[in-house]
C-alpha positions as CSV (number, residue, x, y, z in Angstrom):
1,M,8.9,-10.6,-10.8
2,I,7.3,-11.2,-7.4
3,L,9.1,-10.0,-4.2
4,Y,7.9,-12.3,-1.4
5,N,9.8,-13.3,1.7
6,T,7.9,-16.3,2.9
7,S,9.6,-16.1,6.3
8,I,7.9,-12.8,7.2
9,P,4.2,-13.5,8.1
10,M,1.6,-10.9,7.5
11,S,-0.8,-11.7,10.4
12,L,-0.8,-9.2,13.3
13,E,-2.2,-11.8,15.8
14,P,1.2,-12.9,17.1
15,F,1.5,-9.3,18.4
16,G,-1.9,-9.5,20.1
17,I,-3.5,-7.3,17.4
18,L,-6.9,-8.6,16.2
19,I,-7.2,-6.6,12.9
20,P,-8.1,-9.1,10.2
21,V,-4.8,-9.0,8.3
22,R,-4.4,-12.7,7.3
23,D,-1.4,-14.7,6.1
24,S,-3.7,-16.3,3.5
25,R,-3.6,-13.4,1.1
26,A,0.1,-14.0,0.6
27,T,0.4,-17.8,1.2
28,R,-2.7,-18.8,-0.9
29,T,-1.8,-16.4,-3.7
30,F,1.7,-17.7,-3.9
31,A,0.5,-21.3,-3.8
32,A,-1.9,-20.6,-6.6
33,L,0.9,-19.3,-8.7
34,A,3.4,-22.0,-7.8
35,E,0.8,-24.7,-8.6
36,H,-0.2,-23.2,-11.9
37,P,0.6,-25.6,-14.8
38,T,2.6,-23.1,-16.9
39,I,3.6,-20.4,-14.4
40,G,4.5,-22.7,-11.6
41,P,7.4,-24.6,-13.3
42,M,9.0,-21.1,-14.1
43,V,9.0,-20.0,-10.4
44,H,12.8,-19.5,-10.5
45,R,12.2,-16.8,-13.1
46,W,9.6,-14.8,-11.2
47,H,10.1,-15.3,-7.5
48,H,12.6,-13.1,-5.6
49,P,12.5,-14.6,-2.1
50,T,14.4,-12.1,0.1
51,V,13.8,-8.6,1.2
52,S,17.5,-7.5,1.5
53,E,16.9,-3.7,1.4
54,R,17.1,-1.8,4.7
55,L,16.1,1.7,5.7
56,S,18.2,4.1,7.7
57,R,16.9,6.9,9.9
58,D,18.0,9.3,7.1
59,D,15.8,7.5,4.7
60,L,12.9,8.0,7.0
61,M,13.7,11.7,7.6
62,R,13.4,12.4,3.9
63,V,9.7,12.0,4.5
64,H,9.0,12.2,8.2
65,S,9.8,14.8,10.8
66,P,13.0,14.3,12.9
67,E,10.8,14.5,16.0
68,Y,8.5,11.7,14.8
69,V,11.5,9.5,13.8
70,Q,13.0,10.1,17.2
71,R,9.8,9.0,18.9
72,L,9.8,5.8,16.9
73,F,13.3,4.9,18.1
74,S,12.7,5.8,21.7
75,D,10.7,4.5,24.7
76,R,7.7,6.3,23.2
77,L,7.4,3.7,20.4
78,E,4.7,1.7,22.1
79,T,2.5,4.8,22.5
80,E,2.9,5.5,18.8
81,I,1.9,1.9,17.8
82,L,-1.1,1.9,20.0
83,A,-2.3,5.1,18.3
84,T,-1.4,4.1,14.8
85,Y,-3.2,0.7,15.0
86,E,-6.1,2.3,16.9
87,L,-5.7,-0.2,19.8
88,I,-7.2,2.0,22.6
89,A,-10.8,3.0,22.6
90,A,-12.1,6.4,23.7
91,D,-12.9,5.0,27.1
92,G,-9.4,3.8,27.6
93,T,-10.1,0.1,27.1
94,Y,-8.3,-2.1,24.5
95,H,-9.8,-2.1,21.1
96,R,-9.0,-5.1,18.8
97,Y,-6.0,-5.7,21.1
98,A,-5.3,-8.7,23.4
99,P,-1.8,-8.2,24.7
100,Q,-2.1,-11.4,26.9
101,Q,-2.2,-13.4,23.6
102,A,0.9,-11.8,22.1
103,I,3.9,-13.9,21.3
104,Y,6.0,-11.0,20.2
105,S,6.4,-7.4,21.6
106,L,5.2,-4.3,19.9
107,R,8.8,-3.2,19.4
108,Q,9.3,-6.4,17.4
109,L,6.3,-5.4,15.3
110,F,8.1,-2.1,14.5
111,E,11.3,-3.9,13.5
112,R,9.3,-6.2,11.2
113,M,7.4,-3.2,9.8
114,L,10.7,-1.5,8.9
115,I,11.8,-4.5,6.9
116,K,8.4,-4.6,5.1
117,A,8.7,-0.9,4.4
118,A,12.2,-1.4,2.9
119,G,10.7,-4.0,0.6
120,T,8.9,-1.2,-1.3
121,T,12.2,0.4,-2.2
122,Q,13.5,-3.0,-3.3
123,C,10.3,-3.6,-5.4
124,G,11.0,-0.3,-7.1
125,R,14.6,-1.4,-8.0
126,L,13.3,-4.7,-9.3
127,A,10.6,-2.9,-11.4
128,L,13.3,-0.6,-12.9
129,A,15.4,-3.7,-13.8
130,H,12.6,-5.9,-15.1
131,G,9.7,-3.5,-16.0
132,F,7.3,-5.1,-13.5
133,C,7.5,-6.3,-9.9
134,Y,4.7,-7.2,-7.5
135,Y,5.6,-6.9,-3.8
136,F,3.7,-9.0,-1.2
137,G,3.8,-6.1,1.2
138,G,3.9,-2.3,1.4
139,G,1.4,0.4,0.7
140,M,1.3,2.3,4.0
141,H,-0.3,5.3,2.5
142,H,-1.9,6.8,5.7
143,A,1.3,7.7,7.5
144,H,1.8,11.5,7.7
145,R,4.9,13.6,8.3
146,D,4.7,13.6,12.1
147,H,2.5,10.7,13.0
148,G,1.3,7.3,11.9
149,S,-2.4,6.5,11.1
150,G,-4.6,3.8,9.8
151,F,-2.2,0.9,10.6
152,C,0.6,2.8,8.8
153,M,3.7,3.7,10.9
154,V,5.8,5.1,8.1
155,N,5.0,6.0,4.5
156,D,7.0,3.4,2.6
157,I,5.6,4.7,-0.8
158,V,7.1,8.2,-0.4
159,I,10.2,6.9,1.3
160,A,10.9,4.6,-1.7
161,A,10.3,7.4,-4.2
162,R,12.5,9.9,-2.5
163,K,15.3,7.3,-1.8
164,L,15.4,6.3,-5.4
165,Q,15.3,10.0,-6.5
166,A,18.2,10.8,-4.1
167,E,20.3,8.0,-5.6
168,G,19.6,9.3,-9.1
169,A,17.7,6.2,-10.2
170,V,14.5,8.0,-11.0
171,G,13.3,11.5,-11.6
172,R,9.5,11.8,-11.7
173,V,7.4,9.1,-9.9
174,W,3.7,8.3,-10.3
175,V,1.8,6.9,-7.4
176,I,-1.4,5.2,-8.5
177,D,-3.5,4.4,-5.4
178,V,-6.5,2.1,-5.8
179,D,-6.9,1.1,-2.2
180,A,-10.4,1.5,-0.8
181,H,-9.3,4.4,1.4
182,K,-7.9,7.7,0.2
183,G,-4.2,7.8,0.1
184,D,-4.2,10.8,2.5
185,G,-0.7,10.5,3.9
186,T,0.9,10.2,0.5
187,A,-1.1,13.2,-0.8
188,A,-0.2,15.4,2.1
189,L,3.5,14.4,2.0
190,T,3.9,15.1,-1.7
191,A,1.5,18.1,-2.0
192,D,4.5,20.5,-2.7
193,D,6.6,18.0,-4.5
194,A,6.1,18.2,-8.3
195,S,8.4,15.2,-8.8
196,I,5.8,12.8,-7.3
197,L,2.4,12.9,-8.9
198,T,-0.4,11.1,-7.1
199,L,-3.7,9.6,-8.3
200,S,-6.1,8.2,-5.7
201,V,-9.5,6.5,-6.5
202,H,-11.2,5.7,-3.2
203,M,-14.4,5.8,-1.2
204,A,-15.9,9.3,-1.1
205,D,-17.1,8.9,2.5
206,G,-16.0,7.2,5.6
207,W,-12.6,6.8,7.2
208,P,-10.3,8.8,6.9
209,L,-12.6,11.5,5.5
210,D,-15.0,11.4,8.4
211,G,-12.9,13.6,10.7
212,P,-13.1,17.4,11.3
213,A,-11.9,19.9,8.8
214,C,-9.6,21.4,11.4
215,L,-7.5,19.9,14.1
216,P,-7.6,21.0,17.8
217,D,-4.8,23.5,17.2
218,S,-6.9,25.1,14.4
219,M,-4.6,23.8,11.7
220,P,-6.3,22.3,8.6
221,N,-6.7,18.5,8.8
222,P,-4.1,17.1,6.4
223,V,-6.3,14.1,5.5
224,F,-8.3,16.5,3.2
225,I,-5.3,17.6,1.1
226,P,-6.1,16.3,-2.3
227,S,-4.1,14.0,-4.5
228,D,-3.0,15.5,-7.8
229,I,-5.8,13.5,-9.3
230,E,-8.6,12.8,-6.8
231,I,-11.3,10.3,-7.8
232,P,-13.9,9.8,-5.0
233,I,-16.5,7.1,-5.5
234,V,-19.8,7.4,-3.7
235,S,-21.3,4.1,-2.4
236,G,-23.5,2.7,-5.1
237,E,-21.4,4.2,-7.9
238,E,-19.4,1.0,-8.6
239,S,-20.7,0.8,-12.1
240,V,-18.7,4.0,-13.1
241,Y,-15.5,3.0,-11.3
242,M,-13.7,1.8,-14.4
243,E,-14.7,4.8,-16.5
244,R,-13.5,7.2,-13.9
245,L,-10.2,5.4,-13.3
246,E,-9.5,5.3,-17.0
247,K,-10.1,9.1,-17.3
248,G,-7.8,9.6,-14.3
249,L,-5.0,7.6,-15.9
250,Q,-5.4,9.6,-19.1
251,R,-5.0,12.8,-17.1
252,L,-1.9,11.4,-15.4
253,A,-0.3,10.6,-18.7
254,Q,-0.9,14.2,-19.8
255,M,1.0,15.5,-16.7
256,G,4.3,14.1,-17.9
257,R,5.8,10.7,-18.2
258,A,7.3,9.1,-15.1
259,D,10.4,7.0,-14.6
260,L,8.6,4.7,-12.2
261,A,5.0,4.0,-11.1
262,I,4.2,2.8,-7.6
263,V,0.8,1.2,-7.6
264,V,-0.9,0.9,-4.2
265,N,-2.9,-2.2,-5.3
266,G,-5.2,-2.8,-2.3
267,A,-7.8,-5.6,-2.5
268,D,-10.0,-3.9,0.0
269,P,-12.4,-2.5,-2.5
270,Y,-13.5,-6.1,-3.1
271,E,-17.0,-6.9,-2.0
272,A,-15.8,-9.8,0.2
273,D,-13.3,-7.7,2.1
274,E,-13.8,-8.1,5.9
275,L,-12.7,-4.7,7.3
276,P,-15.8,-2.7,8.3
277,S,-14.4,0.6,7.1
278,T,-14.2,-0.6,3.5
279,A,-17.9,-1.3,3.2
280,G,-18.5,1.9,1.2
281,L,-17.0,0.4,-1.9
282,K,-18.0,-3.1,-3.2
283,L,-16.4,-4.1,-6.5
284,S,-16.9,-7.6,-7.9
285,I,-14.1,-10.0,-8.5
286,D,-14.4,-9.3,-12.3
287,Q,-14.2,-5.5,-11.6
288,M,-11.1,-6.0,-9.5
289,L,-9.4,-7.9,-12.2
290,A,-10.4,-5.4,-14.9
291,R,-9.1,-2.6,-12.6
292,D,-5.7,-4.2,-12.3
293,Q,-5.4,-5.1,-15.9
294,M,-6.3,-1.5,-16.9
295,I,-3.5,-0.1,-14.8
296,Y,-1.0,-2.8,-15.9
297,R,-1.8,-2.2,-19.6
298,F,-1.7,1.6,-19.2
299,L,1.8,1.5,-17.7
300,R,2.9,-0.9,-20.4
301,R,1.7,1.5,-23.1
302,Q,3.4,4.4,-21.3
303,N,6.6,2.3,-21.0
304,V,6.8,3.1,-17.3
305,P,8.3,0.5,-15.0
306,A,5.6,-0.7,-12.5
307,A,6.1,-1.5,-8.8
308,F,2.9,-2.9,-7.5
309,L,2.3,-3.2,-3.7
310,M,-0.2,-5.6,-2.1
311,A,-1.4,-2.8,0.3
312,G,-4.9,-3.2,2.0
313,G,-6.8,-6.5,1.9
314,Y,-8.6,-8.0,4.9
315,G,-9.8,-11.4,5.8
316,D,-9.5,-14.9,4.3
317,R,-11.5,-14.1,1.1
318,V,-9.4,-11.5,-0.6
319,W,-6.5,-13.7,-1.9
320,P,-8.3,-14.6,-5.2
321,V,-8.1,-10.9,-6.2
322,Y,-4.3,-11.0,-6.1
323,A,-4.1,-14.5,-7.5
324,G,-6.3,-13.8,-10.5
325,F,-4.4,-10.7,-11.5
326,L,-0.9,-12.1,-11.0
327,T,-1.7,-15.3,-12.9
328,W,-2.6,-13.0,-15.9
329,A,0.2,-10.5,-15.4
330,L,3.0,-13.1,-15.0
331,A,1.8,-14.9,-18.1
332,D,2.1,-11.6,-19.9
333,A,5.5,-10.6,-18.4
334,L,6.9,-14.1,-19.0
335,K,5.4,-14.1,-22.5
336,I,3.6,-17.4,-22.0
């Protein structure tokens, strides 16, 4: 099952934000699947076209502080968006932001983001019903309890896990994060929550791990809170990536079976990704496919429903990562 609302674009440029999030990673991936000689004619069996789920303030407050949620629904929203998307440079000038080019307001961006965040919960429901669902959205793993970060306003991953837990749909949840960047927000939000186990394989250096150990108020910087299974990859160690991921998955299985796995399936470790901060990890297209197949097969063996999120992936050259994996996964799921 693929959850993809074609009426909700991915690009941020209509909001004047010049971060290279392209519609092509969804549109070209979907086109490749729809045009496939065997998968395409079965589109009615695998495409769920509507994100109908919605999030309430209470859903957000299971994860984020009441003060932060209040700011998001107040006249301080624009300030929070400017900080989260890093649109203001140190000297006060705009950074990757051209408001004069915007078609829509930043408030409308927040409204769209909430719908996209809700899609992660819906993806989880579909995974529970079908065993596998891939959502063309989600994966905002940098959002912390009281602030957004790294283009992530709210942490849809933890929101989905705790919402489904509150409804009694699941008990333990695994979060398997293979985005290029450490899933710092998810790790911090679940550090004291034994019902959500996190695995993150990511660049050992660079953002967000290039900040100070302590914040200005002398509190420890939460970006350094480790995932339950932390797998840092130093630049140049790409040849051992698969071996370390496999060992990490084996450790996760030993920690107790989950009722649902949420996979933060970023394409930004791919060597053709265009975001400068992903340059520390450069996997080939073959390695990316092997990564995703390993996770898919692992979850099949463990009989754990899998909710995959598109997560990070920047520029017009990342879509083959998604298309290659989904062509293979849908063929398996549909038993073609």
